N, C-alpha and C positions, 0 to 999 in steps of 0.2 A: 761641548760635551753634555751640558745639562739638558739641552733640547733633545738630544738623542737618548739620554738616560730616561727622561720622562716618557718618551715614545715607547721605549722598551718596557717600562713599568706598566704602562697602560695595556700593552699587548700581553704581558705576563699575567696581570690581573684578569684580563679577558679570558685567558685559557684556564686559570685556576678556579675562578668564580663561575660555576656552571649552573645548570638547571636545578640541581638539588639544593644549592645554596640559595638561589633566587626564589625558589618555591618555599623554602623553609623546612623541607623534609629532612635534610642533613642536620640542620640545627636542632630540630626536635629529637631525632633519633640518637644523635651522638652527644648532645650536651644537655638540653632541657630535661631529658628523661632522668638525669641524675640530680636534679634540683640544684641546691647551692653548690655542691661539689662540681657540677658541670661548668660553673664559672671559672674554676681553677683549670678545668680542662681546656677552656678557651685560651688561657695564657700559655699553657704547655704546648698546645697545637700551633699557636702563632709563632712562638719562639723557634720551634723546630722547623716550621715552614720558611721562616726568614732565612735561616742558615742554609737550608737545603736549596731554596730558590736561588740564592746568590751562587752557591756551588755549581748548580746545574747550568745556569746561564754562562758563568765564566768558563766552565769546562767546554761548553759548546763553542764559545768564542776562541778559546785557546787552540782547540783542534780544528777550527773553521769547518765544523761538521754540517753537512747538508741532510743528514738523517742520523738516528740515534746510535746505530751500531758503530759508527765512526768513533764515538766516545767509549761505548762499552768495550770494544775490542782493545782499546788503548789503555784502559784503567783496570781491567780484570782479566783473569784467566779464561780459557775457552769455555769451560763448563759454566762458570758464573755468568759470563757474557751471554751464553746461549739462554740460560734461565731468565736473565733480565730481558733479553730480546723477546722471548716467547711471552713472558709476563706482560711486557709493554704492548705487544700486538694484541693479546687477549683483552687488555684494558682499553686500548684504543677502540676496538670493535665493540666491546660491551658497553662502554660509556656512550659511544656513538649511537647505538640503537636505543639506549635509555633516553637520550636526548630527543629522539623522534617521539617517544612515548610522552616525554615532558611537554613537548610542543603541542601534542594532541590534547593532553589534560588541561593545559593552560587555556586554550580556546574553548574547550568543552565546558569547563567550570564557569567561565565568565559569561559565555553566550549560551544560555540554556537551549537545548534542542539541537545544537550543532554536534554531529557525531565526532568521536575522538579522532577518527582517521583523517578528517578534514585538516586539522591543524598539523598532523604528521605529514600529510601529503604536500601541503604548502612548504613545510620545512624541507622536505626532500627536494623540491624544485629549487629552492634558494641555495641549498648546499651544492647541488649539481652545477648551478650557474657560477657560483663563486669559485668552485674548484677549477674553473677554466683559467683563473688568474695565477700569476707567479707568486712566490713566497713573500716578496715585498708588499704586493698589493693585498694578499691575504692578511698579513700582519697589520697593515693599515686599516683593513675592514674591521678586524678584531679590536684594534686599539681605538677606532673611531666610536664604536658603540659603548666602550667601557666607561667613559666619563658620565654618560647618561645613567648607566647602571649605578655608579657610585652616588651620584646626586640624589637619585630617587630612593635608593635604599637608605641613605643617611636621613633624608627628609621624613620618610615614612616611619622608620624605626625611632628616630629621634622624637617625632611628634607623639608617638605611642608612649614612649618612656616618660615624656613630660606630663601628659594629660592623664595617665593611668595611675590610680591610687591602689596600691597593692599591699597586702599583709604577707611579708616574705616567708613567715613560718607556714602559713596556709598554702602559699604558692609552692613551697618546697614539698609539702606533704602531698599535694595534688599531683605534681609532676612525677614524683617517685612512684606513686601508686597507680597512675593512670597512663602515662606516656610510655610507650614501649620502645625498647632499644635492642638491637641485635647483639650488643656487648654486655658484659657482666658488671663492669665498674667504670668509673669516670676516666681514670688514667689510661686504661686499655682502649677506651673509646677515643680518647684524644690522640693516642698513638696511631690507632687504626685509621682514624679520620685523616691524619696527616699523610700516612702511607697511601691512602686512597687518592688524595689530592696530588701527591707527587706522581703517582702512576698516571693520573689524568694529564698532568702538565709536562712531564719529563720530555716526551718526544718532541712536542711542538716548541717547548722552551729551548731545547738543544738546537732546533732549527732556527729559532729567533736569535739566540746567542751566536750561532755559527754564521749568521748573515752579517754580523757586526765585527769589524776588526778591532775596534777600541775596547779592550778588555776592562778598562777602568769604567767607562760609560756603562758597560753591561753590569758591572758590580753595583754601581750606584743605582742603576735602574732596578736591580733586584731588591736593594734595600728600600727604595721608595715604594715598590710594589708590595713588599712585605709589610710595611707600615700601614698601607691602605687595607691590606688583607686583615690585619689585626683590628683595625677600626671597624671595618664592615662586619666581621665575624662577631665582635663584642656587641655591637649595636643590635645585630640580628638576634643573637641568642638571648640577650637581656629582654628585648621587646617581646619575643615569643614566650619567654618564661613568664612574663607578667600577665599575658592573656591566654595562657595555655588552655584553660577550660573552654574557651570559645573556638579555638582553631585546631586542636590536636587531632581531630578526626578527618580533617580535610587533606586532599592530595596536595594542595598548594596553600598552606596556612598563611603565607605572607599576603597572598591575594585576598584571602578572607579578611585579614587584618585591615588592609587598605580599604576594602569595600565598606567596612564598618566606619572608617574615618570619612570617606566620601565615595559614593557610587561612581561619580564622574571620574574621580582620580583612579578608581579601580579599573575602569576601562582603559585609561591611559597606561596604567601600570601593567596591564595585561600585555601590551606590546613591548614594554621594557623587559619584562620577564621573558617574553618570546625572543627578544633580541639576545638575551643572555644565553638562552637555550641554543640559539643559532650559533653564538660564539663558540660554545663548547663543541657542538656537532662538527663545525667546519674544522676546528683544531684537531679533533680526533681523527676524522677520516682523511684529512689532508696529510697528516703526519704518517698515518698507516700506509697510504698510497705511496708516499715517498720511500718508505722502508721496503715495501714489497716489490718495488720496481727499481731499486737502486742500481741493478746491473742492466736493466732495460728501461731507461727513463721514457722512451717513446710510448710505453704501455701504461704510463701513469694514469691517464684519465680513464681509459676503459676499466682498469682495476679499481680505481677510486669510485667510479660510477656504479660498478657492480656491487662493491661492498656497501654503498649507500642504499641500494635497492634491497639487498638482503637484510640490512639493518632495519629498514622501514617495515619489512614484513614481520620481523621478530619483535618489533616494538609493541605489538598488540597484546603482549603478555600483561602490560599495565605498569604505570609509572611507580606507584607507591610500593608495589610488590617487588619490582626490580631493584629499587633503592635498598630495601631491607635484606634482600637475598644476595644480590651481586656485589654490592659495595664492600661488605666486610671481607669477603674472600680476596678482593683486589687490594684491600688495605694491608693485609698481612704480607703480600708480595711486595708492596710498597715499602715496608720497613727494611727489607733487604736492599732495595734500591737506595734508600736514604743512607744506610750504613756505608755502602760502596762509594756513593758520590761524595759524602761529607768526609769520610776518611781520606779518600784520594785528594780532595780539595785541600785539606789541612796539611797532609804530608807533602804535597807538591806546591805549596804556596810560594816558595822561593823561585821555582821555575816559572810559575804563572806570572809572578810579579816582574821577573826579569824580561820575559817575553812581552809583557805589557809595556814596559819601558822602551824596548826596542821598537815596537810598533808606533808608539807615540813619537819617538825621535825620527823614525823613518817617514812618518806623515809630515813632520815639519820640514825635512830635507826635500821630499818630493814636491811639496807645495812650493818651496823655494825654487826648485828646478823648473816648475811650470810658470811661476809668476815672473813676468818680465821686469817687474820693479825690484826683484831680488837678484843678488849676484851668487850664482851657483859655481863653486870652485872645485878644483881637482881633489882637494882635501875632503870636501863634502862627498864627492864620488867614491873615494876610498872608504869613507865611513859607511856609506850605503852598502857597499860590498860586504863590509864586516857584519853589518846588521843582518843582511840577507843570509850570509853564511852561518850565522849563529842561531837564526830562527829555527823553531821546530817545524816550520812550513818549508816546502820545497822552494828553491830560490825564485823560479819563475812565478809560482803562485804568490809568494810573498810580494814580489815587485808589482805584479799586475793587480793584485787586490788593493794594495796601498794606492797605486796610481788611479784605479777606478774610483775609489772613495774621494780622492782629491779632485778628480775631474768633476764629480757630482757637486762638490762644494763650490768649485770655481764657476761652474755653469750657473749656480744659483746666485752668485755674487756679480751683480751688474757692473760693479766698479772695476772689475779685473778683466783684462783682455789677455788671452794667451793664444798660442798657435793651435788652432783647431784642426789643422792638417796633420798634427803629430798625435796619433791615437795611442802610442805607447812611449811617452817621453822618457821613461826610465830604461829604455832598451839598451842603453850604454852599459848597464851593469847586469843585464840578463844573460845567463848562459844555460846550456842544456844540463849541466851538472853544477853542483855547488862549487863556487870558486874557492880557491885557497885564500885564507885570510892574509891579506898583504901585510908585510912586515914594515914597520915604520923605521 
């Protein structure tokens, strides 16, 4: 479970921590601009993000969703569901083309003389190529880049905090009077920022959670991801707060900060930030493509590619301007999303926990069924039937999903040999309709 949970946490952080975070623009506009009070905003935003992240991932797993409306339609009425759906689609597309702008700004700022469109064009090609992969491989790509992001953000910001001598009263005065924010006070900024991040992460997080049967692993992954989110955000905000006079006018203040530490490290960090921008871009457009083609999955890639091209064209508005104008609007929509997701998660905890227990037990029984070293009894068979009948999933889906996960585990275990000619070992308790619960 722990290995799966860590993988989920890395994918989750990769979706949540995007170009605005890596560049430092979000930290400046939503937290540093309010001086000392912005530090309280970090705690408020992090606590709310941890709760919401766990809720979204577990709801995705509970409903085994392959796109976000599968969850929205199940937890809210038709009007609210449609508002959330439209808001999510708007967010996916908006953040997607902001990422192209961020990619262009990253390369242009570090490599003088390189036009902004070059970085955006390279990003477009990468996003189009990775979009050809399935959701497992996309999640793996996102998760693989994330550890490097965490390491370099921690090192760069930690070093700045250690070596910088700052007068906090002067830092507070400068930040409040010079750093601009689209919000009027610190707690509104913290709420809006969390709403923005939720809107950025919700669709792909639902897909990530929906791809995992083990609801407990998903929940633990959300907690681990939330902890790293708190750590990264706190380090980023504090470090930029300390050197705000030097970086507040830059499109990518984090890159400026690192170049002050070491120009060579700055070049390396350019590609780390670029990778983070890519993480968010692929998450946004992939999730949007899945939603728009849910009834016609064969059209996924044409729709995905078309949206990417249009987004690339719109990205020429400019990164910093897009962050200050687009993000606050999306943040308010995100607060509605937070309310719906968290309230549903809290009120349905008993159902989610019970279903999680069923799936864990079913995994154990199916593994016993497949493993020749174990003795699978008729009593075990009856118990599997009960579990399948009680699940919120359709019986065939429940059985095949459990069996597929166990097959993958056993394939990876060289010490276990099983009948590879039996593609659906649990067929003995699969029926076209939910079976009646047998009476003991």
